[in-house]
N, C-alpha and C positions, 0 to 999 in steps of 0.2 A: 801286898801293899797296904792292907788294912793295918792301922796303928802307925803308919809312917807320918811324920810331921809334914805340914804343908810345904815348909821350906825344903825338906829332903825330896818330896815329890817333885817340885819345881827344879831342883838340882838334877834329878834323874830325867824327868820328861820335858823340861823346858817350861817356858812361860805359857799358861793356858791361852787358847784362842779366844775364850770368853770366861767371865766369872759373873756369878750372880749372888748376892748376899741375901739369904732367906730371912734371917734374924740376927741377933746379936752373937749367937754361937755357931750358926750354920751357914755354909757357903758352898756353891757348887762350882767346880773347875771343869770346863769343857775343852777337850782337845778333838780336833777334826783332821782326819787324814783323807786326802783324795789321790788316788793313783791314777795317773794319766793313761797308763796301759794296764789293763786287767789281764791276769794270766788265763791260761786254758784255751780251749777252742770255742769259738762263738759262732753259732749257726742261727740265722733268722729264717724261720719258716713263714712263707707268705700265706696270709689269710685275708679274706675280704674285710676291709676296714682296719687293717693293721697287720700284725704278725706276732709271733712268738719268738723270743730270744732264749735259746737254750745253751747251757753249758759254760758260759763265761764266769770267771770268779768275780766277786764283789770288788768294786773300785772305790767304796767309801767306808770309812770306819769312824765312829764317834764314840769317845770314851768320856763319861761323866763321873767325876769323883765327887762324892758328898763328904765335905770337911766339917766335922763337929769338934768344937774345943781345940781347933788348930791341928787336928789329926784326921787321917783318912778313915771314915766310918764305913763307906761302901763304894762300889765301882759298878757301873752299868755300861755295857756295850750296845751299840746299835749300828746299823748300816745295811747296804744291800748284800745279797747272798747269791748263790748259785741256782736259785729256784727260778721257775718259769716266770717271765715278765711279759706283759702285754705291751 
């Protein structure tokens, strides 16, 4: 996707959930996905003061595209994963 124009990105991924203009040449497009049902098997192990949730797949994904000169310069993903959560 690097090198894609901002218009082509929006044609492909849709209108971003958020945008932020950094300067005259740089903008960030943020896309957020929230799955209502995460895949896999989820087990909660009871522990005093809370518990551990093990084995469920992530339910959120955030993609942030940095647009420089009207072209995609970089892409960063974030979100929850299958790791242990308190």
